[in-house]
C-alpha positions as CSV (number, residue, x, y, z in Angstrom):
1,M,-0.6,28.5,-20.5
2,T,-1.2,26.1,-17.5
3,I,1.5,23.8,-16.1
4,D,0.4,20.8,-14.6
5,K,1.8,20.7,-11.2
6,K,0.9,17.0,-10.7
7,P,4.2,14.9,-10.3
8,L,4.6,12.3,-13.0
9,F,6.4,10.1,-10.6
10,S,5.3,9.2,-7.0
11,H,8.8,9.8,-5.4
12,F,8.8,13.4,-6.4
13,D,6.9,16.2,-5.1
14,E,5.3,19.0,-7.0
15,S,8.5,20.9,-7.1
16,G,10.4,18.0,-8.2
17,N,12.0,17.3,-4.8
18,A,12.8,13.4,-4.0
19,R,10.5,12.0,-1.1
20,M,9.5,8.7,0.3
21,V,6.0,8.0,-1.0
22,D,3.5,8.0,2.3
23,V,1.8,4.6,2.2
24,G,0.0,5.3,5.5
25,S,-3.8,5.3,3.9
26,K,-2.8,2.3,1.8
27,E,-4.8,-0.9,2.5
28,E,-2.6,-4.0,3.9
29,T,-3.0,-6.6,1.0
30,T,-0.8,-9.7,0.4
31,R,1.9,-9.0,-1.9
32,I,4.2,-11.3,-3.9
33,A,7.0,-10.6,-6.4
34,Y,9.0,-12.9,-8.3
35,A,11.9,-12.0,-10.0
36,G,14.7,-13.7,-12.3
37,G,18.3,-13.2,-13.3
38,N,21.1,-15.4,-15.0
39,I,24.8,-15.6,-14.6
40,K,26.7,-17.2,-17.3
41,M,30.4,-18.7,-16.7
42,S,32.9,-20.9,-18.0
43,V,32.7,-24.9,-18.3
44,N,35.2,-25.1,-15.4
45,A,33.5,-22.6,-13.2
46,F,30.2,-24.4,-13.7
47,E,31.3,-27.8,-13.1
48,L,33.2,-26.6,-9.7
49,V,29.9,-24.8,-8.8
50,K,27.7,-28.0,-9.9
51,T,29.9,-30.3,-8.1
52,G,30.2,-28.3,-5.0
53,S,34.0,-28.3,-5.4
54,M,34.5,-24.5,-5.7
55,A,37.7,-23.7,-3.2
56,K,35.6,-20.9,-1.4
57,G,32.8,-23.6,-0.6
58,D,29.1,-23.9,-1.2
59,V,28.7,-21.4,-3.9
60,L,24.7,-21.8,-4.4
61,G,24.1,-22.2,-0.5
62,I,26.3,-19.0,-0.1
63,A,24.3,-17.4,-2.6
64,R,20.9,-18.3,-1.5
65,I,21.6,-16.9,2.1
66,A,23.1,-13.9,0.5
67,G,19.8,-13.3,-1.5
68,V,17.6,-13.4,1.5
69,L,19.8,-11.2,3.5
70,A,19.7,-8.6,0.7
71,A,15.8,-9.1,0.4
72,K,15.9,-7.8,4.1
73,K,18.1,-4.9,3.7
74,V,16.6,-3.1,0.5
75,D,15.8,0.0,2.9
76,E,19.5,0.5,3.4
77,L,20.4,0.2,-0.2
78,I,17.7,2.1,-2.2
79,P,17.3,5.8,-0.7
80,L,13.3,6.0,-0.9
81,A,12.4,2.4,-0.3
82,H,10.4,1.4,2.7
83,P,11.7,-0.7,5.8
84,L,9.6,-3.8,5.5
85,M,8.5,-6.6,7.5
86,I,8.6,-9.5,4.6
87,T,7.1,-12.7,5.7
88,K,8.8,-14.7,2.8
89,A,12.1,-14.7,1.0
90,N,13.3,-17.7,-1.1
91,I,16.1,-18.0,-3.5
92,D,16.0,-20.8,-6.2
93,F,18.5,-21.9,-8.9
94,T,18.4,-23.6,-12.1
95,L,21.7,-24.8,-13.7
96,N,21.7,-25.0,-17.4
97,D,24.3,-27.5,-19.0
98,T,24.1,-26.3,-22.3
99,D,25.1,-22.9,-21.9
100,C,26.9,-23.2,-18.5
101,S,24.7,-20.3,-16.8
102,I,22.6,-20.5,-13.7
103,D,19.2,-19.1,-13.8
104,I,18.4,-17.4,-10.2
105,F,15.1,-16.8,-9.0
106,A,13.7,-14.9,-6.1
107,T,10.2,-14.9,-4.3
108,V,9.6,-12.5,-1.8
109,G,6.3,-11.7,0.1
110,I,4.5,-9.6,2.5
111,T,1.2,-8.6,3.9
112,G,1.7,-4.9,3.9
113,K,1.1,-1.3,2.4
114,T,3.7,-1.5,-0.4
115,G,5.0,-4.1,-2.9
116,V,8.1,-6.2,-2.8
117,E,9.7,-5.6,-6.2
118,M,12.6,-4.1,-5.2
119,E,13.3,-6.8,-2.7
120,A,13.0,-9.5,-5.3
121,L,15.3,-7.9,-7.8
122,T,17.8,-6.9,-5.0
123,A,17.9,-10.7,-3.8
124,V,18.4,-12.0,-7.5
125,S,21.1,-9.2,-7.9
126,V,22.9,-9.9,-4.6
127,A,22.8,-13.8,-5.0
128,A,24.4,-13.1,-8.7
129,L,27.0,-11.0,-7.4
130,T,27.8,-13.6,-4.8
131,I,28.0,-16.5,-7.1
132,Y,30.5,-14.1,-9.0
133,D,32.6,-13.1,-5.9
134,M,33.0,-16.8,-5.0
135,C,33.9,-17.9,-8.7
136,K,35.9,-14.9,-9.8
137,A,39.3,-16.8,-8.9
138,V,38.4,-19.5,-11.7
139,D,36.6,-17.3,-14.2
140,K,36.7,-13.3,-14.1
141,S,34.7,-13.3,-17.4
142,M,31.2,-14.4,-16.1
143,I,28.3,-12.5,-17.3
144,I,25.5,-11.3,-14.8
145,S,22.2,-10.6,-17.0
146,D,18.4,-10.6,-17.5
147,I,17.7,-9.2,-14.2
148,R,13.9,-8.7,-14.4
149,L,10.7,-8.7,-12.3
150,I,8.8,-11.6,-13.5
151,K,5.3,-11.4,-11.9
152,K,3.9,-9.4,-8.9
153,T,0.6,-9.9,-7.0
154,G,-1.5,-7.5,-4.8
155,G,-1.8,-4.1,-4.2
156,K,-3.8,-1.5,-5.8
157,S,-2.3,-2.2,-9.4
158,G,-3.0,-5.8,-8.9
159,T,-1.2,-8.6,-10.9
160,Y,1.7,-7.9,-13.4
161,L,2.9,-11.0,-15.4
162,R,5.9,-10.5,-17.8
163,D,4.7,-11.3,-21.3
164,K,7.8,-13.4,-22.3
165,E,9.7,-15.3,-19.9
């Protein structure tokens, strides 16, 4: 019986040791990743965020900046991620009155040799955590959910578009 030594995942070598993928020979392409998430909160917390009346200040403004900063720091947080010179990082919010939730969307772009999916996902995650942090004095029961990659373009694998959004 012959055992195939080819690694199943690119972040492991033939012996199963973790490694940073060598992207040196890859072509530079324009790559964009779009990710989303949600945070649900109490009516009181939602109204304070919506009206800009939360004691700690402008919740969505601070969360937007935190998300952008997070996108720029992924290589410090995810052990095998490459340091990237991202060219675009936007964080947007949609306030949902019907269920007192906030949808969080991150768009991250680069012209480079590796994608920015982790940067977009991290941006959404940290924006959600920042909202939680700024609102926890009013509502500790908030729920962060549905963090996911929605779309990515560029690179060898081409375009990915989530089926259900």
